[in-house]
C-alpha positions in Angstrom: -30.6 8.0 -14.4 -32.9 6.1 -12.0 -32.0 5.8 -8.3 -30.9 2.2 -7.6 -31.4 0.5 -4.3 -29.0 -1.7 -2.4 -30.7 -4.8 -3.8 -30.1 -3.5 -7.3 -26.4 -2.5 -7.0 -23.3 -4.7 -7.5 -19.8 -3.3 -6.8 -17.0 -5.0 -8.6 -13.2 -4.6 -8.8 -11.4 -5.3 -12.0 -8.0 -6.8 -11.0 -5.1 -8.5 -12.8 -1.5 -8.2 -13.9 -0.3 -5.6 -16.3 -1.4 -6.5 -19.8 -4.3 -8.7 -18.8 -6.8 -6.5 -20.5 -8.8 -4.8 -17.7 -9.1 -1.4 -19.3 -10.2 -3.1 -22.6 -12.8 -5.2 -20.8 -14.1 -2.1 -19.0 -14.5 -0.3 -22.3 -16.5 -3.2 -23.7 -18.7 -3.3 -20.6 -19.5 0.4 -20.9 -20.3 0.0 -24.5 -22.6 -3.0 -24.0 -24.4 -1.1 -21.2 -24.9 1.9 -23.4 -22.8 4.3 -21.3 -20.6 5.0 -24.3 -21.5 4.8 -27.9 -18.2 3.7 -29.3 -15.4 1.5 -27.8 -12.1 3.3 -27.5 -8.7 1.5 -27.5 -5.4 1.9 -25.6 -3.3 2.3 -28.8 -5.3 5.3 -29.9 -5.5 6.7 -26.4 -9.2 6.9 -26.6 -10.4 4.8 -23.6 -12.6 6.5 -21.0 -10.6 4.8 -18.2 -6.9 5.7 -19.0 -7.4 9.4 -19.7 -4.6 11.1 -17.8 -1.6 12.4 -19.7 0.9 10.1 -18.0 -1.3 7.0 -19.0 -1.2 8.2 -22.6 2.6 8.5 -22.3 3.1 5.0 -20.9 0.3 3.2 -22.6 -1.3 1.5 -19.5 -3.1 2.3 -16.3 -1.5 4.4 -13.6 -4.7 5.4 -11.7 -7.7 3.4 -10.7 -10.9 4.5 -12.6 -14.4 4.4 -11.1 -17.1 3.4 -13.7 -20.6 2.1 -13.9 -22.9 0.5 -16.4 -26.6 -0.6 -16.3 -27.6 -4.1 -17.3 -30.9 -6.0 -16.9 -32.3 -3.2 -14.7 -29.3 -3.4 -12.3 -26.4 -1.0 -11.7 -22.9 -2.4 -11.9 -20.3 -0.2 -10.4 -16.8 -1.3 -11.2 -13.3 0.0 -10.6 -10.6 -0.6 -13.2 -7.2 -0.9 -11.4 -3.6 -0.7 -12.6 -1.9 -4.1 -12.9 1.6 -3.0 -12.0 2.7 -3.8 -8.5 4.1 -0.2 -8.4 0.5 1.1 -8.4 -1.0 -1.5 -5.9 -2.9 1.4 -4.3 -5.7 1.1 -6.9 -6.3 -2.6 -6.2 -6.2 -2.2 -2.4 -8.5 0.8 -2.5 -11.0 -0.9 -4.8 -11.2 -4.1 -2.7 -12.1 -1.9 0.3 -15.3 -0.6 -1.3 -16.4 -3.3 -3.7 -17.9 -6.7 -3.1 -16.6 -9.0 -5.9 -13.3 -9.3 -7.7 -13.0 -10.0 -11.4 -9.5 -11.4 -11.8 -8.3 -11.3 -15.4 -5.9 -13.9 -16.6 -3.8 -13.3 -19.7 -4.0 -16.7 -21.4 -0.7 -15.9 -23.2 1.1 -15.6 -19.9 -0.9 -17.8 -17.5 -0.9 -17.1 -13.7 1.7 -14.4 -13.1 3.4 -13.3 -9.8 1.3 -10.1 -9.9 -1.9 -12.2 -10.1 -0.9 -14.2 -7.0 0.0 -11.0 -5.2 -3.4 -9.4 -5.9 -5.2 -12.6 -5.1 -3.8 -12.5 -1.6 -5.5 -9.2 -1.1 -8.8 -10.8 -2.1 -8.1 -13.3 0.6 -7.3 -10.6 3.1 -10.6 -8.7 2.4 -12.6 -12.0 2.0 -14.0 -11.0 -1.4 -15.6 -13.4 -3.9 -13.4 -14.0 -7.0 -14.4 -14.7 -10.7 -11.6 -15.5 -13.0 -11.8 -14.1 -16.6 -9.6 -15.8 -19.2 -8.8 -13.1 -21.7 -6.7 -12.7 -24.9 -8.2 -15.9 -26.2 -7.9 -14.4 -29.7 -4.1 -14.1 -29.4 -2.0 -16.5 -31.4 -0.1 -17.6 -28.3 -3.2 -18.1 -26.1 -3.1 -21.3 -24.0 -6.3 -21.7 -22.1 -5.7 -25.2 -20.8 -2.3 -24.3 -19.3 -3.7 -21.1 -17.7 -6.5 -23.1 -16.0 -4.0 -25.7 -14.8 -1.8 -23.0 -13.3 -4.9 -21.4 -11.7 -5.8 -24.6 -10.0 -2.2 -25.2 -8.8 -2.2 -21.7 -7.4 -5.7 -21.2 -6.1 -7.0 -24.8 -5.6 -9.8 -26.9 -6.9 -12.3 -24.1 -6.1 -11.4 -22.8 -9.6 -14.3 -24.2 -11.7 -14.7 -23.7 -15.5 -18.0 -22.3 -16.6 -16.8 -21.5 -20.1 -14.0 -22.8 -22.3 -12.9 -21.7 -25.8 -13.5 -24.0 -28.8 -10.7 -22.5 -30.9 -8.4 -20.3 -28.8 -5.9 -18.5 -30.9 -5.8 -16.1 -33.9 -9.1 -17.5 -35.2 -11.0 -17.5 -31.9 -14.8 -17.0 -32.4 -16.6 -19.6 -30.2 -16.9 -20.9 -26.7 -18.9 -23.4 -24.8 -20.9 -22.4 -21.7 -21.3 -25.5 -19.4 -23.8 -23.7 -17.2 -26.2 -23.0 -20.0 -24.9 -26.0 -22.1 -24.8 -23.8 -25.2 -22.2 -22.7 -27.6 -21.7 -19.0 -28.3 -20.3 -18.0 -31.7 -19.4 -14.5 -32.9 -18.8 -12.7 -36.2 -15.6 -10.8 -36.8 -16.9 -7.7 -35.0 -18.0 -9.5 -31.8 -20.9 -8.1 -29.9 -24.1 -10.1 -29.8 -23.4 -13.8 -30.3 -25.2 -16.6 -32.1 -26.4 -19.1 -29.5 -26.0 -22.7 -30.8 -26.3 -26.3 -29.6 -23.0 -27.8 -28.5 -21.4 -29.7 -31.4 -21.0 -33.4 -31.2 -17.2 -33.2 -31.0 -17.4 -31.0 -27.9 -20.2 -32.9 -26.1 -18.1 -35.2 -24.1 -15.8 -32.4 -22.7 -18.8 -30.2 -22.1 -20.6 -32.9 -20.2 -17.6 -33.6 -18.0 -17.1 -29.9 -17.1 -20.9 -29.5 -16.6 -20.9 -32.4 -14.0 -17.9 -30.8 -12.2 -19.8 -27.5 -12.1 -23.0 -29.2 -10.8 -21.0 -30.8 -7.9 -19.4 -27.5 -7.1 -22.8 -25.7 -7.0 -24.4 -28.4 -4.9 -21.6 -28.4 -2.3 -22.7 -25.0 -1.0 -26.3 -25.9 -0.1 -27.6 -28.9 1.7 -30.9 -28.9 -0.1 -29.1 -28.7 -3.5 -26.8 -31.6 -2.4 -29.9 -33.7 -1.6 -31.4 -32.9 -5.0 -28.1 -33.7 -6.7 -28.0 -37.1 -4.9 -31.6 -37.8 -5.9 -31.5 -36.7 -9.5 -27.8 -36.9 -10.3 -27.9 -33.3 -11.7 -29.3 -29.8 -11.1 -31.2 -27.5 -13.4 -29.8 -24.1 -14.4 -31.6 -22.1 -11.8 -30.5 -24.5 -9.0 -26.9 -24.3 -10.2 -27.1 -20.5 -10.2 -28.3 -20.5 -6.6 -25.5 -22.8 -5.6 -22.8 -20.8 -7.4 -24.3 -17.6 -5.8 -23.9 -19.0 -2.3 -20.5 -20.5 -3.1 -19.2 -17.1 -4.4 -20.2 -15.3 -1.3 -18.2 -17.6 1.0 -15.3 -18.0 -1.5 -16.0 -21.7 -2.0 -16.1 -21.5 -5.8 -14.1 -19.4 -8.2 -15.9 -19.5 -11.6 -14.0 -19.1 -14.8 -15.4 -17.1 -17.7 -13.9 -16.5 -21.2 -13.6 -13.3 -23.1 -11.7 -11.7 -26.0 -12.3 -8.2 -24.7 -10.5 -6.5 -27.6 -13.1 -8.0 -30.0 -16.0 -7.7 -27.5 -16.5 -11.5 -27.5 -18.0 -13.1 -24.4 -18.6 -9.7 -22.7 -22.4 -9.8 -22.9 -22.6 -13.3 -21.4 -20.3 -12.2 -18.6 -22.5 -9.2 -17.8 -25.5 -11.4 -17.7 -23.7 -13.6 -15.2 -22.7 -10.6 -13.1 -26.3 -9.3 -13.1 -27.9 -12.6 -12.2 -25.5 -14.4 -9.9 -22.9 -12.0 -8.4 -24.1 -10.9 -4.9 -25.8 -7.5 -4.4 -24.5 -5.0 -1.9 -27.3 -5.9 0.5 -26.2 -9.6 0.5 -22.7 -9.1 1.6 -21.5 -9.0 5.2 -22.2 -5.7 6.9 -19.3 -3.3 7.2 -18.1 -2.4 10.7 -17.1 0.9 12.2 -13.9 1.5 14.1 -15.6 0.5 17.3 -17.0 -2.7 15.9 -20.6 -1.4 15.2 -22.3 -3.1 12.3 -23.7 -0.7 9.6 -26.8 -1.9 7.7 -26.7 -1.0 4.1 -30.1 0.5 3.8 -31.6 3.7 2.5 -33.6 4.0 5.7 -30.5 4.5 7.9 -28.6 7.8 8.7 -26.6 9.3 5.8 -23.0 8.1 6.1 -20.3 8.2 3.4 -16.8 6.8 3.2 -14.3 8.7 1.0 -12.0 6.2 -0.6 -10.1 8.2 -3.2 -9.3 11.8 -4.0 -8.0 13.1 -7.3 -7.1 16.3 -9.0 -9.0 16.4 -12.3 -8.5 18.9 -15.2 -11.2 21.7 -15.2 -12.8 20.3 -12.0 -10.2 20.6 -9.3 -10.3 18.1 -6.4 -12.7 15.2 -6.9 -13.8 13.0 -3.9 -14.9 9.5 -4.7 -17.1 7.9 -2.1 -19.3 4.9 -1.2 -22.6 5.6 0.5 -22.5 3.2 3.5 -25.9 4.0 4.9 -29.0 6.2 4.2 -29.4 8.5 1.2 -27.2 11.3 -0.1 -28.7 14.3 -1.9 -27.3 17.4 -3.5 -27.0 20.4 -1.2 -26.9 18.3 2.0 -24.5 19.3 4.9 -22.4 16.5 6.4 -19.9 16.4 9.2 -16.3 15.2 8.6 -15.8 12.9 11.6 -12.0 13.1 11.5 -11.8 16.9 11.5 -15.1 18.0 12.9 -15.6 20.3 9.9 -19.0 20.8 8.1 -18.9 19.9 4.4 -21.6 20.8 1.8 -22.2 18.2 -0.9 -23.1 20.7 -3.7 -23.0 18.3 -6.6 -23.3 14.5 -7.1 -22.0 12.4 -10.0 -22.0 8.9 -11.3 -18.6 8.5 -12.9 -17.4 6.4 -15.9 -13.8 7.3 -16.2 -13.5 10.8 -17.7 -17.3 11.0 -18.2 -19.6 12.2 -15.4 -23.3 12.0 -15.1 -25.0 14.4 -12.7 -27.5 12.8 -10.3 -29.7 14.2 -7.6 -29.5 11.3 -5.2 -27.4 8.2 -4.3 -28.5 5.6 -1.8 -26.7 3.0 0.5 -24.4 0.8 -1.4 -23.9 3.1 -4.4 -20.6 4.7 -5.5 -20.3 8.3 -6.7 -18.2 11.4 -6.7 -18.5 15.0 -5.6 -16.2 18.1 -6.0 -14.6 20.9 -4.0 -14.9 19.5 -0.5 -12.9 21.8 1.8 -11.3 19.5 4.4 -12.1 16.0 3.3 -9.4 13.6 2.2 -9.0 9.8 1.5 -10.3 7.5 4.3 -12.5 10.3 5.9 -16.0 9.6 7.1 -18.8 12.0 6.4 -22.1 11.7 8.4 -25.3 13.5 8.8 -25.7 15.4 12.1 -26.3 13.0 15.0 -24.6 9.9 13.4 -21.4 8.8 15.0 -20.1 6.2 12.4 -16.4 6.2 11.7 -14.8 3.7 9.4 -11.2 2.4 9.5 -8.7 4.1 7.2 -7.5 2.0 4.2 -4.3 0.2 5.1 -1.6 0.3 2.4 1.7 -1.7 2.2 5.1 -0.3 3.3 7.3 1.3 0.7 9.9 -0.7 -1.3 11.8 2.0 -3.1 13.2 5.4 -2.0 15.0 8.3 -3.5 16.0 11.9 -2.6 14.4 14.6 -4.8 15.2 18.3 -5.3 14.1 21.0 -7.8 16.6 22.2 -10.3 15.6 25.7 -9.3 15.7 26.4 -5.6 12.9 28.9 -6.0 10.6 26.0 -6.7 11.1 24.5 -3.2 7.8 25.7 -1.7 5.8 24.8 -4.8 7.3 21.3 -4.9 6.3 20.8 -1.3 2.7 21.6 -2.1 2.7 19.3 -5.2 4.1 16.4 -3.2 1.5 16.8 -0.5 -1.3 16.8 -3.1 0.2 13.7 -4.7 0.3 11.9 -1.4 -3.3 12.6 -0.9 -4.1 11.1 -4.3 -1.8 8.2 -3.7 -1.1 7.3 0.0 1.6 4.9 -0.9 3.7 7.9 -2.1 5.3 8.9 1.3 7.3 12.1 1.6 9.8 12.8 4.4 11.6 16.1 5.0 14.7 14.7 6.7 16.4 17.3 9.0 19.2 14.8 9.7 19.9 13.9 6.1 19.1 17.4 4.7 17.2 15.8 1.9 13.6 15.4 0.8 13.1 11.6 0.7 10.3 10.2 -1.4 9.2 6.6 -0.7 7.2 4.5 -3.1 6.4 1.0 -4.4 9.1 0.9 -7.0 11.3 2.8 -9.4 8.5 3.1 -12.0 6.2 4.5 -9.3 8.6 7.3 -8.6 9.6 7.9 -12.2 5.9 8.3 -12.9 5.7 10.9 -10.1 8.6 12.8 -11.6 7.1 12.7 -15.0 3.8 14.1 -13.7 5.5 16.9 -11.7 7.7 17.9 -14.6 5.0 17.8 -17.3 1.9 18.8 -15.4 3.3 21.1 -12.8 6.3 22.4 -14.8 8.8 21.9 -12.0 12.2 20.5 -13.3 13.5 17.9 -10.8 16.5 15.8 -10.2 16.7 12.5 -8.3 19.6 12.2 -5.9 20.9 9.0 -4.3 19.3 9.0 -0.8 21.5 9.1 2.3 21.1 6.3 4.8 19.7 7.3 8.2 22.6 5.9 10.2 22.6 6.1 14.0 25.4 6.1 16.5 25.6 4.3 19.9 28.2 3.1 22.4 29.4 -0.3 23.4 30.9 0.2 26.9 30.7 2.5 29.8 32.9 5.7 30.0 33.3 8.6 32.4 34.0 12.3 31.6 33.9 15.7 33.3 33.9 19.1 31.8 34.1 22.6 33.2 32.7 25.5 31.3 34.1 28.8 32.5 33.9 32.2 30.8 34.7 35.6 32.3 34.4 38.7 30.1 33.4 41.5 32.5 30.2 41.6 34.5 28.5 38.3 35.2 30.5 35.3 33.9 29.6 31.7 33.0 30.5 28.7 35.1 29.3 25.1 35.2 31.0 21.8 35.8 29.4 18.4 35.1 30.7 14.9 35.9 28.9 12.0 34.2 29.0 8.3 33.3 27.5 7.0 30.1 26.9 3.4 29.0 24.8 1.4 26.4 21.1 1.1 27.3 19.1 -2.0 26.8 15.4 -2.5 27.7 14.9 -4.0 31.2 18.4 -3.0 32.6 18.5 -2.6 36.4 19.2 0.9 37.8 22.8 1.9 38.0 24.5 1.4 41.3 28.3 1.7 40.8 31.0 1.9 38.1 34.8 1.3 38.2 37.3 3.2 36.0 41.1 3.0 36.4 40.7 1.2 39.7 38.5 3.8 41.2 34.8 3.1 42.1 32.1 5.6 41.5 28.9 4.9 43.4 25.5 6.1 42.0 22.7 7.2 44.2 19.7 7.6 41.8 17.5 10.4 42.9 15.4 10.9 39.8 15.0 9.2 36.4 13.9 10.7 33.1 13.1 8.4 30.1 13.4 10.2 26.8 11.9 8.5 23.7 13.9 9.8 20.9 12.1 11.1 17.7 14.5 9.1 15.6 14.1 5.9 17.5 15.6 4.4 20.6 15.9 6.0 24.1 18.0 8.2 26.3 17.8 7.3 30.0 18.8 10.3 32.2 19.6 9.7 35.9 20.1 12.4 38.5 22.6 11.0 40.9 23.7 14.3 42.4 24.3 14.2 46.2 25.1 17.0 48.6 23.7 19.7 46.4 26.8 19.8 44.1 24.5 21.0 41.3 21.2 22.7 41.9 18.2 20.6 40.6 17.1 23.6 38.5 20.2 23.1 36.2 19.5 19.4 35.4 17.1 20.2 32.5 19.8 22.4 31.0 22.3 19.5 31.2 19.8 17.2 29.6 19.2 19.8 26.8 22.9 19.9 26.1 23.1 16.1 25.9 20.2 16.0 23.6 21.8 18.6 21.3 24.9 16.4 21.0 22.8 13.3 20.4 21.4 15.0 17.4 24.9 15.2 16.0 26.9 12.1 16.8 30.7 12.5 16.9 31.5 9.8 14.4 29.4 10.8 11.3 27.1 13.5 12.6 24.2 11.0 12.8 21.7 10.7 15.6 22.8 8.8 18.7 20.5 6.4 20.5 20.1 3.8 23.2 22.3 5.4 25.9 21.9 6.1 29.6 23.6 8.9 31.4 24.3 9.3 35.1 25.1 12.8 36.2 26.7 12.2 39.6 28.8 15.3 40.5 29.8 18.8 39.5 30.3 22.3 40.7 28.4 25.6 40.5 29.1 29.2 41.3 26.7 31.3 43.3 26.8 34.2 40.8 28.1 32.9 37.5 26.2 29.6 37.1 23.3 29.7 34.8 21.4 27.4 32.4 23.6 28.1 29.3 26.7 27.2 31.4 25.4 23.9 32.4 24.0 23.2 28.9 27.4 23.6 27.4 29.1 21.7 30.2 26.7 18.8 29.8 27.1 18.8 26.0 30.9 18.7 26.1 31.1 16.2 28.9 28.8 13.9 27.0 30.8 14.3 23.8 34.1 13.4 25.5 32.6 10.4 27.2 30.9 9.2 24.0 34.3 9.1 22.2 35.7 6.9 24.9 32.7 4.5 25.1 33.5 2.3 22.1 31.3 4.3 19.7 29.8 2.3 16.8 27.7 3.2 13.8 24.3 1.5 13.5 22.5 1.0 10.2 18.8 0.3 9.5 18.2 -3.3 8.6 15.0 -4.5 6.9 13.0 -7.7 6.7 12.9 -8.6 3.0 10.6 -11.3 1.6 11.1 -12.3 -2.0 8.7 -14.4 -4.0 10.5 -15.9 -7.0 9.9 -18.6 -9.6 12.0 -21.7 -8.8 14.1 -21.4 -12.0 15.5 -18.0 -10.8 16.0 -19.0 -7.1 19.8 -19.4 -7.4 20.3 -16.0 -9.1 18.2 -14.2 -6.6 20.0 -15.9 -3.7 23.4 -14.9 -5.1 22.3 -11.3 -5.5 21.0 -11.1 -2.0 24.2 -12.5 -0.5 26.1 -9.9 -2.5 23.9 -7.3 -0.6 25.1 -8.5 2.9 21.8 -10.4 3.4 21.3 -12.7 6.3 19.0 -15.5 4.9 16.6 -16.5 7.6 14.4 -19.1 5.8 13.1 -20.5 2.5 9.8 -22.1 1.7 7.5 -22.9 -1.2 4.2 -21.3 -1.9 1.9 -22.2 -4.8 4.5 -22.8 -7.4 6.9 -20.1 -6.2 9.9 -20.0 -3.8 9.8 -17.6 -0.9 13.1 -16.3 0.5 13.1 -14.4 3.9 16.2 -12.4 4.8 17.4 -9.4 6.7 19.2 -6.9 4.5 20.8 -3.5 5.4 18.9 -0.6 3.8 22.1 0.7 2.2 22.2 -2.5 0.1 18.6 -2.3 -1.1 19.2 0.7 -3.3 17.3 0.1 -6.6 16.7 -3.5 -5.6 13.2 -3.6 -7.3 14.9 -2.7 -10.6 17.6 -5.4 -10.2 15.1 -8.0 -9.1 13.0 -7.3 -12.2 16.1 -7.6 -14.4 17.2 -10.9 -12.8 13.8 -12.6 -13.1 12.3 -11.0 -16.2 9.7 -9.2 -14.0 8.5 -12.5 -12.6 9.4 -11.9 -8.9 8.1 -9.6 -6.3 9.2 -8.6 -2.8 8.1 -6.8 0.4 10.3 -4.6 2.6 9.7 -3.7 6.2 11.9 -2.1 8.8 13.2 -4.6 11.4 15.9 -2.9 13.6 19.2 -1.1 13.8 22.3 -3.2 13.9 26.0 -2.4 14.3 27.8 -2.1 10.9 30.7 -4.4 10.2 34.2 -2.9 10.9 35.1 -2.4 7.2 31.8 -0.6 6.5 32.4 1.6 9.6 35.8 2.6 8.3 34.4 3.4 4.9 31.7 5.6 6.4 34.2 7.4 8.7 36.4 8.2 5.7 33.4 9.4 3.7 32.4 11.7 6.5 35.9 13.2 6.8 35.9 13.9 3.1 32.5 15.7 3.4 33.8 17.9 6.3 36.9 18.8 4.2 34.8 19.8 1.3 32.7 22.0 3.5 
C-alpha cells in the first residue's frame, strides 16, 4: 500500500442508531474500494466489522471497528460504531480521532432518540455531519418524513443533495441535485446507470437544486456574489461552497443509499473523496497545555492511542492516530504518561478483522500495532525530545450498576484480571471493589452493556458469574450536638492500660465558625481551640478534629491515637455499619496515667467516647441522590413522570428540546435500580437518560426505620 500524506487522508466516523445500517454500509464501502472481494452480511455473520463472538451472538455491533478504503487516489479511514446507547464508547472515541461524521438515518424509523443523542456529541466535538438516508429499499421506508424530522431536529442546515425516486420495496433510482442526474441500478446494485432527470421529476429536482445552490453560496462571499449575478452556480462552485460549509457546520448534506443492495454507495464515496475535508484542512489539535500541533509529516513523531483491544491470536492491539511526523516499524517512542520506552515493532492498516502490514504511516493517518508493554487508551507516544501530551478521551458517567461475583470463589483473582482488561478496552465499564459494601460493583451504560460483559466473561474467559443486587453506599451523620466521656482501664499484671477522653461532637457544615462553648443539661462547656485538623474522608465529606485540651490533661502525643480511634468508628457507623461523615469533634478534657497510659488506651477511649456521643446526637442515615435527566417523546411524558414519582423523585424542571420533552429530577440511587430497563419498557426504547451524582441527603423516617430493621436482621443472621 502506498504511503498517503495528510492532504490525501480523510477520517470519518460512521454513526447512527441501532439498525440504521452502519455495518452494512461499511461492508459496501470496503467492497467498492477493493479492500474485500465479497460483501458479507450480518445474518450470515460474515462482515469484517462485527467479527467478535458476542456480536455474532447478538446480531449487531458491540465494539467499534477501525477500517479503511482507497478511492480516487485518496485514503478514507472510517470507524464503524455501535448504535446502542449502552455502547456509546465507540461513538465518542471515534469522534475524538476523526474529522467528519456520517450520520445514518433509518428511513423506516426516522430521527430516533439515539440519533439526537449522538448528534449532540458531534456538536460537542464540532465535527462536520453528512446525513445518510438508508433502508430506502424497505417497504416501510418514508424518506420525506425522515427529512422533515431531521429539519425539525437539526434545523434548516439539513440540505438534500439526493432524493429517492421510488423509495420502498422496488427502490432502484435516485435523483442527485448536485450533478442534476438520475442514478438507476439493476437488481444487484453496484455501478449505476447515469441518466437525465425524467420530466416528471424535473420540477422537484430544480427546486431542491436551487435550495442547495443557496446553501453552498452562503458560505463564501465570492460565491454569493456569483449567485446574485448569475442566479446559479456550476457544479465545481457548489462543491467549493459545500466544502466550506461542511467544515464550519453550516450545511448538513443528505445522501441516499440502500446499503444492503449496494445502491448509492459509489456516488457517496465520490462525494467523500472530492468534498469532505482532508485531515490537513481541519482545525489543528491542541495538547493539554494548549499548544497547537501541525498535522505534517515534517514534524516530530507523535501518536495518540485511542483504543485498545484483545484480539484472538494477536493479543493486545493498540489503535492510534499519528498526530505529527512519521511512524515507522522498529522505532522507539516514549510513553508520556508513564515515562516508559515502547518499541513499535509492527504497523498495520486495519479493516475490521483484516490487517495489512505497512512500513510507515504519516501524520493524520490511523493504524494499529501490537504488544506494547505499558501503553493504554488515551496515552501519548512521542519520539525523544518531543513533549506533546494530548487530553484523555472523556466518557459519560455510568447509568447502571450491579454487584458481581464468581460462582467459584477460586476464580476471584482471575475475575479481577479480566475486569481490569475489559475496563481498558471499554473505559465506560467501571469496576469498584467496595470495602464498605463487601461487593465488587460494576458500573456501565445500561443493563445490556453489563449483560454483554457477563456473556463475554462466561464464554470467552470461562468464568461462571452471578449478578447480585448492589448494596447502596449509605452514610451516617448527626443532627445535633452531644457530649460523652469514656475511661478505658485495664490491669492484668505488669503495665496496664489507662486513658480517659471527654469530647463534644456536632454536625459539620462548610464555613462554620470555630467552636467556643456548648451547653448540656444546664452546664456550660467552654472550648479553647489549640489546634485544628481537617480530614477529608475517602468516602466523601469531612471530619473536623479540634484539640481543646487545657492544662495538660492529655499529652499532645496521644491526640493522633484519639483521632485514629474516631476514624475507626467512622468507618463503621452505629446505625447500619455505614461510613459516617460531616462531623466535628472537640476533645476538651480527659485523664492519663504516668505509667499505664499509651496510644492503644487513648485510641480505644476515643473510639468509645465517639460511639456513645454519636448515638445521642440525633443520628440519621444519608443516602446518595443523583441528578437525572430524561429525554422522552411527548406521548410518553405522563408515563415517565408517574414512574419517576414512584421512585421518590423530586422533579426540578421540564422543558422541550427538538421534538422531545426533557425532565430534570433528583432521585435516590436506591430507586434507580434497573431504571434503564424500565424506561425502555415504558417508552418502547424511545427515551434516554443521564445520571450524575448530586449529593447525600437524609432519608425519610419510614425509609430509615426500614433500613434499621434490615440491618438488625443481617446482624442476627451473622
